[in-house]
N, C-alpha and C positions, 0 to 999 in steps of 0.2 A: 450522495443523497441530499435532496433539497426539497423544501416545501415553500409554497408561495401564497401570499395573502390576496384575496379578492377584495379590491378596494371598494367595490360597490356595496357588498353586504357584510364584509368583515370576516367571512369564512375562509378556510384554507384549502388548498388543493396541491396535488402532486402531479408531476409530469416527467416521465423518464422512459428510457429505452431498456429492453431486455431481450435475451435470446430464448426463443420458444423451444419446444421439444424436437422440432424439425431442424433446428439450427438457424432459423430465420430471425432477423432482427425485427422486433416489433416495438411500437410506442404505446405507452399506457398513460391514460389520463383519468384521474379520479378527484372529484371535488365534494364539497359539502362538509368538511371537517370543522369542528368547533374550535380546535386548537392546533397549533403547529405540531405539538407532540403527537396527537392522534394521527395526523397526516403522515408523519415520518414512521410511526409504528405500523401503520397499514402498509406503507411501501416496503418496509423491511420484511414483514410477514409474507407479502406477495412474492418478493424475490426469493425468500427462503423456500417457499412452496415450489417455485419453478426449479430451484436447484435441488429439491428433495433433501434439504439440510436438516439433520436430526436435531439441530438446536431450535427448530421452529416450535411455536407453541403447540400444545396437544390439540387445541381447538383447530388450529390450521391444518394439522395432520388429519383430523377427522373429516374436514372438507375434502381433502385428497382421497381419503378412504371411500367417501360417498361417490366421488367421480369414478373411481376404479371399480367399485363393487356393484353399485346400484344397477347399471345396465344389464348385468348378467344374472340377476336374481328376480324372483317374482315380486310384484309390487307389494303384496301383503307381507311378504317376508321382510322387505326393506322397512315397511312401516313399523313392524315389530322391533327390528334392530334400532331404528331411529328413536323410538319411544324410550328404550332402555338407555341408549347413549345420552339423550337429552335430559332424562330424569335422574339417572343413577350414576352416570360416569362424568359427563362434562362439568356439573357443578363442583366436583371434587378435583378433577385434573385439568380442566380446560385452560387455565391460565399458567400451567406449569410447562416448562420446556420438555419436549418429548424425551430427550436424552437424560434429563435430570430425575425422572421418575424411577424410584428404586424399589427393591423388594420390601423394604421397611414401609414405604408409602402404601404399597398394596395391602400389607397387613393392617395398617391403620384404616384404610378404606373398607376392608372386609369387616373389621370390628364395628365400624360405623353402620354398615349395611345390616349387620346382625342385630344391632340395637334399634334400627329405624322401624317405624310402624306404618301401617296402612291407615286409611281414613277412619276405620272403625276401631283403631287402637291396637289391632293385632300385629304381631311381628310378621315380617315377610316369611313366606313358606320356604321350606328347605329346597324345594324344586326351583322356586324363583331365584333364590340366592345362587343356586348352581347355574341357572340360566344367565344371570347378569354377570357372573364371573366369567363364564364362557365367552360372552360378548367382549368383555374387556381384554381377555386373552387373545381373541381373534384380531382385535385392533393391533395389539403388539406383534402378533405373528405376521401380520401384513407389513408392519414397519420393518421387521427383521428381514423378510423375504424380498422386499422391493425397495426399501428406502435406507438400507445400510445401518439400521439399529443393531447393536452388538448382541443384545440378549433380551428375551421376553421376561420382564420381572414378574408378571402374573403367573407364568409357568413355573418360575423358580419357587414361588410361595406355595403353589398348589391350590386346588379348588376349595370352595366352601360350599356348604349345603350338600344335598344329596337328592337323587331321584326318588320321587314318591310315586308309588304305584297305587292308583285308586282301585278299589274292589271292582272286579268285573261282574256286572250284573246282567241278567238276561231274562227274557220272558219265554216261557214254554209256549207251544202252539195254543194250548187251552187259554192261557192268560192273554196272549195277543188277540185271540178271537173275541174274547169278552171286550177288550179295549176297542177293537175295530168296529164291533157292533154299535158302540156308543158314538163312533165317529161318523156314522152314516147320515146324520142330520146335516153335515157339511161336506158335500162331495169333494171339494178341493182338499180338505184335510184327510178324508178317508183315502183317496187315491194316492196322496203323497205318502202316507204311512204304509200303504200296501206296497209301494215301490221300495221303501226303505227296508221293510221286514222280509219280503219275499225275494229281493235281489241283493240285499246286503250292501247297497251302495252308500257312499258317504253323503252327508247332508249337502255339502257344496256341490257334489256331483248331481244330486237330485234337483237342486235349485237352478242348475244350468241347463237342464234337459229342454229340448225342443221337439216338435213333432217330427222333424227330419231325422232325429236319432233313432226312431223306431222303424223296424221292418217286420210288419205283422205276418207276411208270408213265411219268413224264416223264423219268426217268433224271437226276435233279438232286439236288444237296445244297445247302442254304442255309447260308451263312456269315453269322451275325449276332451272334456273341459270341466271347469269348476267355477262356481259363483262366489264372489265376495262382495261385501258392502264396505267400501273404504272411503272415508272422508265424505260421506253423503252421496257417493256415486256407486252405481252398479259396475262391477269389474268382472270380466270373464277371463280366467287364466287357464293354463294347461293344468291337468290333474296333479295331485300331490306328488307322485313319482312316475317315472317312465313306465313302470309295471302297471300303473293305474289305467293306462290307455288299454282298453279291452272291449270286447263284445260279449255281452251276457245273454244267454238263452233265458227266455221267460216262460213260466208255466202257461199253459193254454188259458186257464181261467183269468190270469192277470192280463194277458194280451186282449182278451175280450173286454175286460174292465177298462183298460186304458183307451181302447178304441171308443168305447162308450163315452169316456171322459173327454176325449179330444173332440167328439161330436158336439159337446156342450160349449166348446170354446168358439163361439161365433166371431168371425172376423179376424181370428188369430192366424198369422202367417206361419209357414213351416219353420221359420227361424226365430220365432218369438218364444220366450220362456213360457213353458206350459204351467209352471208353478210360480207365478209372480208374487211371491210372499217373502217374508223375512224369517230369519232363524228365530227371532223372539216370538213371532206368531206361532210357529210350530211348538216351541217350548210351552207356550200358554195352552195350546190345544192338547199337548201331551198330558199336562197337569189336569186339565178338565176331564179328559177321557179316562185317565187312570183313577181319578176320584169317583167318577160315575160307575166305572166297571168294578171298583173294589179290588183292584190289583195293585201290587207294590209299584212305587214310583221309580222308574229308571231313567237314565239320560237318553237323549235321542241317539247318541253314538252307540248306546247299548243295544239298539235294534240291530246294528251291524254284528255285534257280539251274538245276539240271539240267532241271527241267520247262520253264522258259522257254527254255533253250538248245535243247531238243528241238523246241519249237514253232517257233523261229527256223529251225532246220535244215530243217524241213518246209515252210518258205516262208510262214508266217503273218506278218502285218504287226503293227507295234507296237500299234496301237489295239485290235486283236482280242485280242492277248496281254494287254495291260494290263487289259482288261475282265474277263478270266478270273482273273487273279491279284490284282486289287485295287490296281493301280498306276495312276499317271497315265501316259499314253502317252509323254510326253516323258521320263519317268524310265526307261522301258524303252529308248527310243532312246539315251539318254545312257549308261546303265550297261552295255548290251549291244551298243553300237555296233560293237565289234570282231568280233562274231559274225555280223552281217548281211553278206550278199554285197555286194561293191562294185558300185555302179551307175555308176561314173565313165565307163567306156567307152560304155555305153548313152547316158549323158547327152550326151557330146560328139558322138556320131553323130547324135543328135536335133538338136543345135544346128547342126551342119553342114548337115543336111537343110533346116532352116528358112532358113539363110543362102542356100543354093543354090536355094531356091524349090521344093524337092522335097516340101515338106510345108506 
């Protein structure tokens, strides 16, 4: 290993050969270092990365992790991971060697995370503590599986925090109707909320809809994409899960309303978003409408809960509901079990009949 000084400006550079992952010999040149030591450290970390040496710095490994993982996941998923890594993990472990991080270090990190606070002075939530630990553990799991690390110290210590389940709220049809009546002064808002309540789609799915997604003869809307706003850019991705790709039947009245709405969008192409608004806009509109209608404030995602609750109330079974909203049926059964009518009496009467030979 050697570093060289640029006589013209006094900076340092490195120039060396290495073998890439295909076994080919390559030459690497990097300049602009302030000191010889910085230049040599950069060369050493570069070569460790190419050899997948577990003595590399944790920050160097994170760069490898990004190259390995980022191409296979959604852009918004990576941004979430990246924020956690940069804000909660690298400041603590970045300059440590990957192989030197022990279970004791993880415990110390966990304790620091538990005592850290957000901008308002509140401690991190239990669910967020669990999330950031899971991300750290995912990094070490990747090192174990693909880079020869012997053990995942985060898994040895165990998780911190716990999942927090927010109360599931929903509007009855009467409550929603009061709200919808207050939205009629803004057609865009009204029709957006109509789709959310009567089809049970997710907010990202709503904001990705185009005119081409509707088939008014068959009275269907196709859900095959989702909208995100990332780093100031509009990003269209695939839906949340493979099950989320689905075709939903629409009530006749809703088909007529959406046809009416599309007729208002002069000059819009079939592939343009028909709800070119932001999530924050709809949050504001929901607050406005709920206040004017005098109904309880619920989250936008609770409109999806409202749709499922309505279908349960009308006697539809979990499998049919799951197919409509893009869930697994077991998830519907588990999350909404308290809303399904009890079958206990009917069950024991059937069992009595079997025992008595009446069936």
